[in-house]
Each structure stands twice: as structure tokens, then as C-alpha cells.
ZADO-1210 file (C-alpha; in nm, 4 decimals, padded with zeros to 6 digits):
<atoms>
<atom x="-00.6106" y="-09.0919" z="03.0105" code="MET" pos="1"/>
<atom x="-00.3192" y="-08.9647" z="02.8006" code="ASN" pos="2"/>
<atom x="-00.5354" y="-08.9591" z="02.4877" code="ILE" pos="3"/>
<atom x="-00.8048" y="-08.7621" z="02.6699" code="VAL" pos="4"/>
<atom x="-00.5472" y="-08.5158" z="02.7992" code="ASN" pos="5"/>
<atom x="-00.4082" y="-08.4652" z="02.4496" code="GLU" pos="6"/>
<atom x="-00.7555" y="-08.4048" z="02.3081" code="ILE" pos="7"/>
<atom x="-00.8306" y="-08.1580" z="02.5878" code="ASP" pos="8"/>
<atom x="-00.5104" y="-07.9635" z="02.5231" code="SER" pos="9"/>
<atom x="-00.5858" y="-07.9558" z="02.1489" code="ASP" pos="10"/>
<atom x="-00.9384" y="-07.8320" z="02.2199" code="THR" pos="11"/>
<atom x="-00.8051" y="-07.5602" z="02.4497" code="VAL" pos="12"/>
<atom x="-00.5496" y="-07.4533" z="02.1889" code="MET" pos="13"/>
<atom x="-00.8177" y="-07.4419" z="01.9190" code="MET" pos="14"/>
<atom x="-01.0566" y="-07.2402" z="02.1373" code="SER" pos="15"/>
<atom x="-00.7759" y="-06.9974" z="02.2255" code="ASN" pos="16"/>
<atom x="-00.6905" y="-06.9623" z="01.8555" code="TYR" pos="17"/>
<atom x="-01.0557" y="-06.9007" z="01.7637" code="ILE" pos="18"/>
<atom x="-01.0876" y="-06.6462" z="02.0442" code="ASN" pos="19"/>
<atom x="-00.7815" y="-06.4599" z="01.9118" code="ARG" pos="20"/>
<atom x="-00.9212" y="-06.4594" z="01.5575" code="MET" pos="21"/>
<atom x="-01.2537" y="-06.3247" z="01.6871" code="CYS" pos="22"/>
<atom x="-01.0694" y="-06.0514" z="01.8789" code="GLU" pos="23"/>
<atom x="-00.8737" y="-05.9534" z="01.5663" code="LYS" pos="24"/>
<atom x="-01.1947" y="-05.9498" z="01.3615" code="ALA" pos="25"/>
<atom x="-01.3695" y="-05.7264" z="01.6162" code="SER" pos="26"/>
<atom x="-01.0655" y="-05.4969" z="01.6229" code="GLU" pos="27"/>
<atom x="-01.0748" y="-05.4542" z="01.2450" code="THR" pos="28"/>
<atom x="-01.4497" y="-05.3922" z="01.2608" code="GLU" pos="29"/>
<atom x="-01.3906" y="-05.1221" z="01.5224" code="ASN" pos="30"/>
<atom x="-01.1267" y="-04.9608" z="01.3000" code="LEU" pos="31"/>
<atom x="-01.3727" y="-04.9531" z="01.0083" code="LYS" pos="32"/>
<atom x="-01.6190" y="-04.7511" z="01.2185" code="GLN" pos="33"/>
<atom x="-01.3756" y="-04.4609" z="01.2587" code="PHE" pos="34"/>
</atoms>
């Protein structure tokens, strides 16, 4: 159970990190349009 919990937390952290990178990328793309 502990191993599964650790993997889940790592997956959540990775998905959050990827989401932030995608948000930053979309922000820079929006800035390029202006």
C-alpha cells in the first residue's frame, strides 16, 4: 500500500508539473500573438 501511495503522489506531482509547463507554454504563445 505504501509503495502504491508513493507512486500515486509521484504521478500527481508529475501531472501537476506538466500542467504548469503547458500553461507557461500557452502563455508564451499568447504573448507572441500580440
